[in-house]
C-alpha positions in Angstrom: 5.1 -15.0 12.5 3.1 -12.2 11.2 0.0 -10.8 13.3 -3.0 -9.4 11.8 -2.2 -5.8 12.9 1.0 -6.2 10.8 -1.1 -7.6 7.9 -3.1 -4.6 8.1 -0.3 -1.9 7.5 0.8 -4.2 4.7 -2.7 -3.4 3.3 -2.5 0.3 4.4 0.7 0.7 2.4 -0.8 -0.8 -0.6 -4.3 1.0 -0.7 -2.1 4.4 0.3 -0.3 3.9 -2.9 -3.2 3.2 -5.3 -4.7 6.3 -4.0 -1.5 8.1 -5.5 -1.1 6.1 -8.4 -4.5 4.8 -9.2 -3.2 2.1 -11.8 -5.8 0.5 -14.0 -4.7 -3.3 -13.0 -4.4 -4.2 -9.4 -2.3 -7.2 -10.1 1.0 -5.3 -9.4 -0.3 -4.0 -5.9 -1.6 -7.3 -5.0 1.9 -8.7 -5.9 3.2 -5.7 -3.8 1.0 -7.2 -0.7 2.2 -10.6 -1.4 5.9 -9.7 -1.9 5.8 -7.5 1.3 4.3 -10.3 3.5 7.2 -12.7 2.2 9.7 -10.5 2.5 9.1 -10.1 6.2 10.0 -13.9 6.7 13.1 -12.7 4.6 14.1 -10.4 7.5 13.4 -13.0 9.7 16.0 -15.4 8.1 18.4 -12.5 7.9 18.3 -11.8 11.7 18.9 -15.5 12.7 21.5 -16.3 10.0 23.4 -12.9 11.4 23.7 -14.8 14.9 25.2 -17.8 13.0 27.5 -15.4 11.1 28.7 -14.2 14.3 29.4 -17.5 16.0 31.4 -18.1 12.8 33.5 -15.1 13.4 34.0 -16.0 17.1 35.3 -19.6 16.0 37.5 -18.2 13.3 39.3 -15.6 15.5 39.2 -18.0 18.5 40.9 -20.5 16.6 43.8 -17.9 15.3 44.0 -16.5 18.5 45.0 -20.2 19.9 47.2 -20.8 17.2 49.4 -17.7 18.5 49.2 -18.8 22.2 51.5 -21.3 23.4 49.7 -24.2 24.9 51.9 -23.9 28.1 49.6 -20.8 28.5 47.7 -21.0 31.7 44.5 -19.0 30.4 43.6 -19.6 27.3 40.8 -17.7 25.4 37.2 -18.0 26.5 35.4 -20.7 24.4 31.9 -19.4 26.1 30.8 -17.7 22.8 31.7 -20.5 20.6 30.5 -23.2 22.9 27.1 -21.4 23.4 24.6 -24.4 22.7 22.0 -22.5 21.0 24.6 -20.7 18.5 26.1 -24.2 17.7 22.2 -25.8 17.1 21.5 -22.8 14.9 25.0 -23.3 13.2 24.0 -27.2 12.1 20.3 -26.6 11.5 19.3 -28.1 8.6 15.7 -26.5 8.5 17.6 -22.9 8.4 19.9 -23.8 5.6 17.0 -25.4 3.7 15.1 -22.2 3.8 17.7 -19.8 2.9 18.5 -22.1 -0.1 15.1 -22.3 -1.2 14.9 -18.6 -1.7 18.4 -18.4 -3.1 19.7 -16.3 0.0 23.4 -15.9 1.4 22.8 -13.1 3.7 26.1 -11.4 4.8 28.1 -12.6 2.5 29.3 -9.7 0.8 28.2 -7.5 4.1 30.5 -9.1 6.5 31.6 -6.1 7.6 28.2 -5.2 9.7 29.0 -9.0 11.3 32.5 -7.9 12.1 31.3 -4.8 14.0 28.5 -6.5 15.9 31.1 -9.3 16.9 33.5 -6.6 18.1 30.7 -4.5 20.0 29.6 -7.7 21.7 33.4 -8.6 22.8 33.5 -5.2 24.3 30.4 -5.6 26.3 29.8 -5.9 30.2 27.6 -8.8 29.2 30.2 -10.7 27.3 32.7 -10.0 30.4 30.7 -11.6 32.6 29.5 -14.2 30.7 32.9 -15.4 29.6 33.9 -15.8 33.4 31.2 -17.7 34.3 32.9 -21.2 35.5 29.5 -23.0 35.2 28.4 -22.7 31.9 24.1 -23.8 31.1 21.9 -23.6 28.5 19.8 -21.2 30.6 22.7 -19.0 31.1 23.6 -19.3 27.0 19.9 -18.5 26.2 19.9 -15.3 28.8 23.6 -14.1 27.1 22.1 -14.4 23.7 18.7 -12.7 24.4 20.6 -10.1 26.1 23.2 -8.9 23.5 20.4 -9.3 20.8 18.1 -6.9 22.9 20.8 -4.6 23.7 23.4 -4.5 20.7 22.3 -6.2 17.7 18.6 -5.1 17.5 19.3 -1.2 18.6 22.2 -1.1 15.8 21.7 2.0 13.8 23.8 0.8 11.2 22.4 -2.6 11.0 19.0 -0.8 10.7 20.2 1.4 7.5 21.8 -1.3 5.9 18.2 -3.5 6.3 16.5 -0.4 5.2 18.7 -0.2 2.2 18.3 -3.9 1.5 14.4 -3.5 1.6 12.7 -0.4 2.5 9.8 -2.2 4.0 11.8 -3.7 6.6 11.8 -0.8 8.7 8.3 -1.8 9.6 8.9 -5.2 10.3 12.0 -4.8 12.3 10.3 -4.4 15.4 8.1 -7.4 14.9 10.9 -9.4 13.4 12.7 -8.7 16.4 10.5 -10.0 19.0 9.9 -13.0 17.0 13.8 -13.8 16.9 13.3 -13.6 20.6 10.9 -16.3 20.9 12.2 -18.3 18.4 15.7 -18.5 20.4 13.8 -19.5 23.8 12.5 -22.5 21.4 15.7 -23.8 20.3 16.7 -27.0 22.1 19.8 -28.7 21.9 18.0 -32.3 22.3 15.7 -31.4 19.1 15.9 -30.4 15.5 15.5 -26.6 15.2 11.8 -25.7 14.0 11.4 -22.4 12.3 8.1 -20.3 12.7 5.4 -20.2 10.1 4.9 -17.2 7.9 1.2 -16.9 9.2 -0.1 -17.6 12.9 -3.6 -18.7 11.3 -3.6 -20.4 7.7 -6.7 -17.8 7.1 -4.4 -14.9 7.6 -3.1 -14.6 4.1 -6.2 -14.7 2.2 -7.7 -12.0 4.8 -5.1 -9.6 3.8 -5.8 -9.8 0.0 -9.4 -10.1 0.6 -9.2 -6.8 3.0 -6.8 -5.1 0.3 -9.6 -6.0 -2.7 -12.5 -5.2 -0.8 -11.5 -1.7 0.3 -10.1 -1.1 -3.2 -13.4 -2.1 -4.8 -15.3 -0.2 -2.5 -13.0 2.8 -2.6 -15.7 5.3 -3.4 -18.3 4.2 -1.6 -16.5 4.0 1.7 -14.5 7.6 0.8 -18.0 9.2 0.1 -19.3 8.2 3.7 -16.2 9.9 5.4 -16.9 13.4 3.3 -20.4 13.1 4.8 -19.1 12.9 8.0 -16.8 15.4 7.9 -18.5 18.3 5.9 -16.8 21.2 7.7 -13.3 19.9 7.2 -11.1 20.8 4.5 -10.4 17.3 2.6 -6.8 18.7 2.1 -6.1 19.3 6.0 -7.1 15.4 6.8 -4.1 12.9 6.8 -4.2 10.8 3.8 -3.2 7.8 6.1 -6.2 8.9 8.3 -8.6 8.4 5.3 -7.0 5.2 4.4 -7.6 3.9 8.0 -10.8 4.8 8.1 -11.7 3.1 4.8 -10.1 0.2 5.4 -12.1 -0.2 8.9 -14.9 0.4 7.3 -14.5 -2.5 5.1 -14.0 -5.1 8.0 -17.2 -3.7 9.8 -19.4 -4.4 6.6 -17.4 -6.7 4.9 -15.8 -9.6 7.3 -18.4 -10.8 9.5 -16.3 -12.9 11.7 -14.1 -9.8 13.3 -15.4 -7.9 16.2 -16.4 -4.6 15.8 -14.3 -3.4 19.0 -11.3 -5.6 17.4 -11.3 -3.5 14.3 -11.8 -0.3 16.1 -8.8 -1.2 18.3 -6.4 -2.1 15.9 -7.0 0.9 13.5 -6.6 3.2 16.7 -3.6 1.6 17.4 -1.7 1.9 13.6 -2.5 5.5 13.6 -0.7 6.4 16.6 2.4 4.7 14.8 1.7 6.2 11.2 -0.3 9.2 11.3 -0.7 12.4 13.5 -0.7 13.0 17.1 -4.4 13.8 17.0 -5.4 11.2 14.6 -6.6 8.6 17.0 -9.3 10.7 18.1 -10.2 12.0 15.1 -10.6 8.3 13.7 -12.6 7.3 16.4 -14.8 10.1 16.1 -15.5 9.0 12.7 -15.6 5.4 13.0 -18.0 5.9 16.2 -20.6 7.8 13.9 -20.2 5.7 11.1 -20.8 2.6 13.3 -23.9 4.5 15.0 -25.0 4.8 11.1 -24.3 1.0 10.4 -26.2 -0.1 13.2 -29.5 2.0 12.5 -29.3 0.9 8.9 -28.7 -2.6 9.8 -25.7 -3.0 7.9 -24.0 -4.6 10.4 -23.7 -8.7 9.8 -21.3 -9.8 12.3 -21.6 -13.8 13.1 -21.3 -15.2 16.3 -21.7 -13.8 20.0 -20.2 -10.5 21.6 -19.1 -9.3 18.0 -20.8 -6.1 18.2 
């Protein structure tokens, strides 16, 4: 689920916090990094359970509507949404129920208004009207409908995002990635198979990488920061964005202490992160500093990369 870029962002946030607070004990910040990673999975569960709750609302309203309509009426309410094969599979998924129970989560139980609002927006959408009029439903059409309403109605909801930000401030950064993960997850749901939830990490080493990057950056902070000062003698330190400094220090740590990560991968990752989290000019500034540092590391034979093609 979490890719290396997302993990680097979580380390960036922790290092930035360390620079501002300078705590004597790193355990609290390490807990923050661990919590931030696990909370990303919680957000995923929230979003999947949101679909289940929307389906529950649809079933409840359909039942009440049927009770008001005489059985002799020719056109009964559409059953397309409540018969959606993917939503039915999610609703009965034991894996989802277990994951929520293990974390003592009951999302949307006390916040049903968000579920109701999204349900009504779905009902009013052109996507739903077209879907409900289709006389030949299929799994493919169920999936297309579900992914369309998720991408066009649920994910872009400002009301929903504001609510999630109130629940956990770090979810704002995770939201785009988790939404992509949910879409990928929905495409793998099959009525004939048990639902399999994605793992938190794509690779078993990702969790170790995250904490190691945090520790190596913090423990070598003075040395890493000193090199930046030597490369920016004409720059007023106060004018350099703090996020830029953090990213340059983290990139140095990867260059020097992570022999299996290619230099080009590290460089590209931090430039991309800077585009989202720092100033418009940051990518060029960071690229220039890192390029000079790389030349220095190569000259001093400080890059000990393992394997072919890592420089």
